C-alpha positions in Angstrom: 0.0 -0.1 0.1 1.5 3.4 -0.9 1.8 5.8 2.0 -0.7 8.7 2.0 1.9 11.4 1.8 3.5 10.2 -1.3 0.4 9.6 -3.3 -0.6 12.3 -5.8 -4.3 12.2 -6.7 -5.8 13.1 -9.9 -6.8 16.7 -8.8 -2.9 17.2 -8.8 -2.4 18.7 -12.5 0.9 16.7 -12.8 -0.7 13.6 -12.0 -3.6 14.3 -14.2 -1.3 15.0 -17.1 0.7 11.9 -16.5 -2.4 9.7 -16.7 -4.7 11.4 -19.3 -1.6 11.9 -21.8 -2.6 8.2 -22.8 -4.7 8.3 -25.9 -7.1 5.6 -25.2 -7.7 7.0 -21.7 -8.2 10.6 -22.8 -10.4 9.7 -25.6 -12.6 7.5 -23.3 -13.0 10.6 -20.9 -13.7 13.1 -23.6 -16.5 10.7 -25.2 -18.2 10.2 -21.8 -18.2 14.1 -21.3 -19.6 14.5 -24.8 -22.0 11.9 -24.1 -23.0 13.4 -20.7 -23.5 16.9 -22.3 -25.5 15.7 -25.3 -22.8 16.4 -27.9 -21.8 12.8 -28.6 -19.6 12.2 -31.5 -16.8 9.6 -31.4 -14.1 11.2 -33.5 -10.5 9.8 -33.8 -7.6 11.7 -32.1 -4.9 13.0 -34.3 -2.6 14.2 -31.3 -2.4 14.4 -27.5 0.1 16.7 -25.9 0.7 17.4 -22.4 2.2 20.8 -21.3 1.0 22.3 -24.6 2.4 25.7 -25.3 0.3 28.1 -27.2 2.4 31.0 -28.6 1.1 34.5 -28.9 0.5 35.6 -32.4 1.3 39.2 -31.8 4.7 40.6 -30.4 4.4 41.5 -26.7 1.5 39.0 -26.1 1.9 36.5 -23.6 2.1 32.8 -24.3 0.2 30.1 -22.3 0.9 26.6 -21.1 -2.2 24.1 -21.0 -2.5 20.7 -19.2 -3.7 18.6 -22.1 -4.6 19.6 -25.6 -6.2 16.8 -27.7 -6.6 17.5 -31.5 -9.3 15.6 -33.3 -10.5 15.8 -36.8 -13.3 18.1 -36.0 -12.4 19.6 -32.7 -9.7 20.9 -30.5 -10.2 20.1 -26.8 -8.2 21.6 -23.9 -8.5 19.8 -20.7 -7.3 21.6 -17.5 -7.3 20.7 -13.8 -7.7 23.1 -11.0 -7.2 21.7 -7.4 -7.6 25.3 -5.9 -10.6 27.3 -6.0 -11.4 28.5 -9.6 -11.6 32.5 -9.6 -12.1 35.2 -12.2 -8.3 35.4 -13.1 -8.4 31.6 -13.8 -11.5 32.1 -15.8 -10.1 35.0 -17.9 -6.8 33.1 -18.6 -8.8 29.9 -19.7 -11.2 31.9 -22.1 -8.0 33.7 -23.6 -6.2 30.3 -23.9 -9.2 28.9 -25.9 -9.5 32.1 -28.1 -5.8 31.7 -29.0 -6.2 28.0 -29.8 -8.9 29.0 -32.0 -7.0 32.1 -33.8 -3.7 30.2 -34.0 -5.2 27.5 -36.4 -3.4 27.0 -39.9 -2.8 30.2 -41.8 -4.4 30.3 -45.2 -7.8 28.5 -44.4 -11.0 30.0 -44.5 -12.2 30.8 -41.0 -15.4 28.9 -41.6 -13.2 25.8 -41.8 -11.6 26.3 -38.3 -12.1 23.6 -36.0 -14.2 24.3 -33.0 -12.4 24.7 -29.8 -13.8 23.3 -26.5 -12.2 23.9 -22.9 -13.0 21.3 -20.2 -12.0 22.8 -16.8 -12.4 20.6 -13.7 -12.9 22.6 -10.9 -14.3 22.7 -7.5 -16.3 25.2 -5.7 -19.1 27.4 -7.0 -17.4 30.2 -9.3 -19.4 33.3 -8.9 -22.4 31.5 -7.4 -23.7 30.6 -10.8 -22.2 27.2 -11.3 -24.8 25.0 -9.5 -24.7 22.1 -12.0 -21.9 19.4 -12.8 -21.3 20.8 -16.1 -21.5 24.6 -16.8 -21.0 26.0 -20.2 -19.8 29.3 -21.2 -19.7 30.8 -24.7 -18.6 34.0 -26.3 -20.8 36.6 -26.2 -20.8 40.3 -27.7 -21.2 43.7 -25.9 -25.0 43.2 -25.8 -24.7 39.9 -24.1 -25.6 37.9 -27.0 -24.1 34.6 -27.9 -21.9 34.7 -31.1 -21.8 31.1 -31.9 -20.2 27.9 -30.6 -16.8 27.8 -32.1 -15.4 28.6 -28.7 -17.0 26.8 -25.7 -15.7 26.6 -22.2 -17.2 24.2 -19.6 -16.3 24.3 -15.7 -17.0 20.9 -14.6 -17.5 20.6 -10.7 -16.1 17.3 -9.7 -16.8 18.1 -6.1 -20.6 17.8 -6.7 -20.5 14.0 -7.4 -20.1 13.4 -3.6 -23.8 14.6 -3.2 -25.1 12.0 -5.6 -25.7 8.4 -4.2 -23.4 6.1 -5.8 -24.7 3.3 -8.0 -22.8 0.9 -10.1 -24.7 1.5 -13.4 -24.5 5.2 -13.2 -23.4 7.6 -16.1 -20.0 6.8 -17.2 -18.7 10.6 -16.9 -19.9 10.7 -13.1 -17.8 7.6 -12.5 -14.8 9.5 -14.0 -15.5 12.3 -11.9 -15.7 10.2 -8.8 -12.4 9.0 -9.7 -10.9 12.3 -10.5 -12.2 14.0 -7.3 -11.4 11.1 -5.0 -8.6 11.4 -2.4 -8.9 7.7 -1.4 -7.3 5.0 -3.5 -9.6 2.2 -2.3 -12.7 4.4 -3.2 -11.1 4.9 -6.8 -10.7 1.1 -7.0 -14.3 0.6 -6.0 -15.5 3.3 -8.8 -13.2 1.7 -11.5 -13.9 -2.0 -10.7 -14.9 -4.0 -13.7 -14.1 -1.4 -16.3 -10.9 -1.8 -18.0 -10.0 1.7 -19.0 -10.9 3.2 -15.6 -8.8 0.4 -13.9 -6.0 1.4 -16.4 -6.4 5.0 -15.0 -5.7 4.0 -11.4 -2.9 1.9 -12.8 -1.1 4.6 -14.5 -1.7 7.0 -11.6 -0.1 4.5 -9.2 2.8 3.9 -11.4 3.4 7.7 -11.9 3.0 8.3 -8.1 5.9 5.5 -7.5 8.1 6.4 -10.3 11.5 8.1 -10.2 10.1 10.6 -12.7 7.7 12.0 -10.4 10.0 13.9 -8.0 11.9 16.1 -10.5 9.4 16.4 -13.3 8.6 20.0 -13.0 12.1 21.0 -12.9 13.2 18.8 -15.9 10.2 19.9 -18.1 10.8 23.6 -17.3 14.5 23.3 -18.0 13.7 21.5 -21.4 11.5 24.1 -22.6 13.8 27.1 -21.4 16.6 25.3 -23.2 14.4 24.9 -26.5 13.2 28.7 -26.3 16.8 30.0 -25.6 17.5 28.7 -29.2 14.6 30.6 -30.6 12.4 27.4 -30.7 8.7 26.9 -29.7 6.8 23.9 -28.8 3.1 22.7 -29.0 1.0 25.2 -30.7 -1.6 24.8 -33.3 0.2 26.2 -36.3 0.5 24.1 -39.2 -0.9 20.4 -39.5 -1.2 19.4 -35.8 -1.2 20.1 -32.1 2.5 19.4 -30.7 5.9 20.2 -32.4 5.7 22.9 -35.1 6.0 21.4 -38.6 9.6 21.8 -39.7 11.1 22.1 -36.2 11.6 18.3 -35.7 15.2 19.2 -34.6 13.9 21.0 -31.4 12.1 17.7 -30.4 15.2 15.9 -30.6 17.1 18.2 -28.6 14.4 18.3 -25.8 14.3 14.5 -26.2 18.1 14.2 -25.7 17.8 16.4 -22.5 14.9 14.1 -21.0 16.8 10.9 -21.6 19.9 12.4 -20.0 17.6 13.1 -17.0 16.6 9.5 -17.0 12.9 10.2 -18.0 11.0 7.1 -19.2 10.8 6.0 -22.9 6.9 6.5 -23.0 7.2 9.9 -21.3 9.9 11.2 -23.9 8.1 9.9 -27.0 4.7 11.5 -25.8 6.3 14.8 -24.6 8.5 15.5 -27.7 6.4 13.4 -30.4 9.8 12.2 -31.9 9.6 8.7 -33.5 11.0 5.5 -31.7 13.7 5.2 -34.5 15.0 8.6 -33.3 14.7 7.7 -29.8 16.7 4.5 -30.3 19.3 6.5 -32.0 19.7 8.9 -29.0 19.6 6.0 -26.5 22.4 4.1 -28.4 24.5 7.3 -28.7 24.4 7.9 -24.9 26.1 4.2 -24.4 
């Protein structure tokens, strides 16, 4: 049994990223959410990138890092975990981040062909006293408070509310996920996930992360890697070109960051996911280290 003080639950954004960077898990989580809000559409994922960097499109504007960005054939979806109380500053930052994701899509295409952008923010607490439901949608409005379409949507999802709902084994899939996400008891998590392969995998990946050697210095390593890349005039993980992730034509940046992470003894799976280099390049880096 893992000691309580060493265990990070899914409300920890680092743990959340480590678990839901796995494509099959984040796909299942997103589909369960879309089913729950009545926007069901099982669309294949193109790319999943944790620690996604969204660059400013004007000089002097600030860039943002997101928890997880999922690029799909029809939609770009941003997932953010907030363990602290969600406030106005976080709301403005989230909405600005989504607008940047929308506006930074491929140059030259007709705006009517832009993918929609959906933000799913997992929060606790009743932001501004207006979020009484589990899922609370926000859309862009003009100065007259009229909605101007659903191209950019933000959902504030209150994982703290599921505790008020009596547990039952056949309940909605998304509610089960919220129980697992918001739980601070590993035995409860196992109870909620029992009998479901993907949910059990969620707990397995969380447990593996909590006991891994990667965990302790993750923040330091990834921040140093980004700083090293930006020092050389390189950017990572934006929507500009064909996909979310490394900018097309800058593969060497991914190699350099991968080399750094390998030297810091990061796991193979983490390096491949964080940098999007291919396995052949990874093996070359490993062999060159020997």
